[in-house]
C-alpha positions in Angstrom: 111.4 -0.4 118.4 108.2 0.2 120.3 107.5 3.9 120.9 104.8 5.0 123.2 103.4 8.6 123.3 102.5 9.8 126.8 100.0 12.7 127.0 99.4 14.3 130.4 96.0 16.1 130.7 94.9 18.5 133.4 91.2 18.5 134.3 89.6 20.2 131.4 87.5 22.6 133.5 90.7 23.8 135.2 93.0 23.9 132.2 94.3 27.1 130.6 93.6 29.2 133.7 96.1 31.8 132.5 93.7 32.6 129.6 91.0 33.6 132.1 91.4 37.3 131.2 90.4 36.6 127.6 88.3 33.4 127.6 85.4 32.3 129.8 85.5 29.0 131.7 83.4 27.4 129.0 85.6 28.7 126.3 88.7 27.5 128.0 87.2 24.0 128.6 86.2 23.9 124.9 89.6 25.0 123.8 91.3 22.4 126.0 89.0 19.6 124.7 89.7 20.6 121.1 93.5 20.7 121.7 93.4 17.2 123.3 91.4 15.8 120.3 93.9 17.4 117.9 96.9 15.9 119.8 95.3 12.4 119.8 94.5 12.7 116.1 98.1 13.7 115.2 99.7 11.0 117.3 97.3 8.4 115.8 98.7 9.2 112.4 102.4 8.9 113.3 103.5 5.5 111.9 106.4 5.1 114.4 104.2 5.4 117.5 103.0 2.1 118.7 100.5 3.3 121.4 99.3 6.6 122.9 98.7 6.7 126.7 96.8 9.5 128.3 97.3 10.1 132.1 94.7 12.3 133.8 92.4 12.5 136.8 89.6 13.9 134.5 87.0 11.3 133.5 86.0 13.4 130.4 89.6 13.6 129.2 90.0 9.8 129.7 86.8 9.1 128.0 87.8 11.2 125.0 91.2 9.4 124.9 89.5 6.0 124.7 87.4 7.2 121.8 90.7 7.8 120.0 91.8 4.2 121.0 94.4 5.5 123.5 95.4 3.6 126.6 94.6 5.5 129.8 96.0 5.8 133.3 93.9 7.5 136.0 96.0 9.9 138.1 95.5 9.6 141.8 96.9 11.3 144.9 98.1 14.9 145.0 98.3 16.4 141.5 102.0 16.3 140.5 103.0 16.2 136.8 106.3 14.4 137.1 105.0 11.7 139.4 102.1 11.1 137.0 104.5 10.9 134.0 106.7 8.5 135.9 103.7 6.2 136.7 102.6 6.4 133.0 106.1 5.6 131.8 106.2 2.5 134.1 102.9 1.3 132.6 104.3 1.8 129.1 107.5 -0.1 130.0 105.4 -3.0 131.4 103.8 -3.3 128.0 107.2 -3.4 126.2 107.9 0.2 125.4 111.5 0.9 124.3 111.1 4.7 124.1 108.6 7.3 125.2 107.5 10.6 123.8 106.0 13.0 126.3 103.6 15.4 124.6 101.5 18.2 125.9 98.1 18.9 124.4 98.5 22.6 123.6 100.6 22.5 120.4 97.9 23.4 117.9 100.2 23.8 114.9 101.5 20.3 115.2 101.2 17.8 112.2 102.1 14.1 112.0 105.2 14.9 109.9 106.5 17.2 112.6 106.4 14.3 115.2 108.0 11.9 112.7 110.9 14.2 112.1 111.5 14.6 115.9 111.5 10.9 116.4 114.1 10.4 113.6 116.4 13.2 114.9 118.7 10.7 116.7 119.6 7.0 116.1 121.8 6.8 119.3 120.7 3.9 121.6 120.7 6.2 124.7 119.4 9.6 123.7 117.0 12.4 124.7 115.5 14.6 122.0 113.9 17.7 123.5 111.8 20.4 121.8 111.8 23.7 123.8 109.1 26.4 123.8 109.7 29.6 121.8 111.5 31.2 124.8 113.7 28.1 125.4 112.4 27.9 129.0 109.9 25.1 129.0 109.8 21.6 127.5 107.2 21.1 124.7 108.2 17.6 123.8 110.5 15.0 125.3 111.6 11.8 123.5 113.6 9.5 125.7 115.3 6.2 124.7 115.2 4.1 126.8 112.2 5.3 128.7 113.8 5.7 132.1 117.0 7.3 130.9 116.2 10.7 132.4 113.9 11.6 135.4 111.1 14.0 134.5 111.7 17.6 135.7 108.7 19.5 134.2 107.9 22.9 135.5 109.3 26.4 135.1 112.8 26.2 133.6 112.4 22.5 132.6 114.3 22.8 129.3 117.6 23.5 131.0 117.0 21.0 133.8 116.2 18.1 131.3 119.3 18.9 129.3 121.4 19.0 132.5 120.0 15.6 133.7 120.7 14.0 130.3 124.3 15.3 130.3 124.9 14.1 133.9 123.9 10.6 132.7 126.2 10.7 129.6 123.3 10.5 127.2 123.3 12.2 123.9 121.0 15.2 123.6 119.3 16.5 120.5 117.7 19.9 120.8 114.8 20.1 118.3 113.8 23.6 117.2 110.6 23.6 115.3 107.8 26.3 114.9 105.2 23.6 115.3 106.6 22.5 118.6 107.6 26.0 119.9 104.1 27.5 120.1 102.2 26.3 123.1 99.1 28.2 124.0 99.3 29.2 127.6 99.1 32.9 127.7 96.9 35.5 125.9 99.8 36.5 123.7 100.2 32.8 122.6 96.5 32.6 121.8 96.7 35.8 119.7 99.7 34.4 117.8 97.8 31.1 117.2 94.7 32.9 116.0 96.7 35.1 113.6 98.5 32.1 112.2 95.2 30.2 111.8 93.6 33.2 110.0 96.6 33.3 107.6 96.2 29.6 106.9 92.5 30.1 106.1 93.2 33.0 103.8 95.8 31.0 102.0 93.4 28.1 101.5 91.0 30.5 99.7 
């Protein structure tokens, strides 16, 4: 089975605007770039992912993606995440994708083994595996087989919407709870939590 990972990326200079109270524009851009590189590195080590495809209107993000040997799709028109993901999915399907994994770039605790476990969560032919954020409001990963099984409904409250859409279509739904997928760094509280966990990891290493 050919699995493609699809990674949507906002313009790096505009990303993480909700961290503006604690990080400068340069710091936010640097953080977003580092998170993107981390995501591409993790996905590149997952044996079951055939290709990674990055969709963005940011030339710097697309250039970084190509350095990690990812395919790229340039987003055009009015910025709209679900439309961009649909276009990227159609590209993946045209190259023979049997399933897609939509991944954000702000999951800094993620390791290749975490992704492999999520991909293996269901063996049903028509199934959606979804990893919610820690508040179970948003969608932090979405694995869909076949790729067009469920229309994308990202945005506030997307977790419940994606589950409802899958149920309407009679697809199986696996809800994947994982600390590595649950922490997305959007708000100052998320950043503090991430920094605390990273500090603990460094202390444990020593």
